[in-house]
N, C-alpha and C positions, 0 to 999 in steps of 0.2 A: 578326960575333957568333958565339961558339961555342955548339953545342948543349948543353943542360943534361945533366949526368950522370943516369944511370938512378937512380930512386929506390930507396934501399937497404933501407929499413925495410920489413919483411915485414908491419907491422901497419897500414900506410897503405893506404886503399882505392886501387884502380887502376881507370882508366877507358880503355876501347878504343872508338873510333868505328869502325863497319863501314859503309863507303859503297858504294852500288850506283848503277850508271847503267843504267836500264832502256831498252831500245829504245823508240823512238818509237811510240806507239800501244798499248803493253802494260803500262802502269803499273797499271791496275785489276786486271789478271790477276795481275801480279807481287805486289801488296798481298794479294789474296785468298789466293794460295798461301802467302805468307810468314804471314799470319795463321792459315791452317789448319794448316800442317805444321811451321813452324819456331818460331813464338812460343810454342806450348805446350811445346816442348822447352826454350826458354830460361826459361820461367816455372817448369818443374819444377826446373831448376837453381837458380833464385832461392828457390824453397820449401825446397830443401835446404841453403840457406846459402852456396852458392858465390858467388852474385852478390847485391848488395844493391838493384840497381836496373836495369830493362830500359826504355829509352824510344825511341820511334820518331819520325822526323822527315821532313818533306817540305819543299821550299823554298816560300817564300810565293808567288814568281813564277816562271814559266819563260821562257826567252828572254832574260833580262836578264843581262848580265855573263857570267861564266864558268858553264857548265852542266856541270860536271864530275860531278854527282851528282843523282839524282832521288829517292832514299830513303836514309835513314840510321838507323842503330841505335846508341844509346849504351849500353853495358853497363858498369856499375860492378861491379867485382869486390870481394869482401870484403877481400883483400890480395893481394900478390904471389904468395904460395904458391897461392892459390885460382886466380889467373889462370893460373899455369904448370902447375898439376896437370892430370892427365887429366880430361876433362869427364864422362865416363860417359855420353855422348850415345847411344852405340850401345844400351846397355841401356834408356835412357829411350825411344828410338825404338821398340824392340821392344814395350815395355809399352804405349806410347801408340798405336801403329799396328799392330794384329795383321796387317792386310792389307799386308804388306811390298811387294808388287808394285805396288799403287796408289801407296803412299807414294813408293817409288823413282821411279816414272814421272812423279809431280807434281813431285818435287824436281828431277829432270833438266829438266823443262819450265821450272821457276823459274830455273834457270841458263841455258837456251837462250835466254831472252828478255833476257838481260843483254848490254850492251855492255861493261861493266867492273865490277870489284868489287875493293875493297882495304880493308885493316885499318889502323888507326892507333892503336897503344898510346901513350897520353900520359903525360908526366911533368909533374906540377903544378909550377909555378915560383912560388915564394912571393916576392913583392916587399916583403913587410911588414917583413923584417928588415934 
């Protein structure tokens, strides 16, 4: 089976799944740091209209089957242009976190406790036609 072609319509919402595999024993710390330092940045982008939804997930069970990820974020962008455009994240971070030293230290820690992180931009495959 061949992979579907990239969606070409710039008016179609685009979803990207961001997967994280947190080191054993550090899940609560990771979630707390994500909620404190990264979620507000995503919410600011959503309020600005770049994204239409930000949802977070954890697996129901651990230890069963493939344990590729322990935390995931699904972000739905307004359209392809919004997904591909510069995020403006640096300006948002400076506005939300005036203590840049603490912010950078905590963000570094958030990534130190990861085993893996990857992004999966999705193409919707309509089977109704």
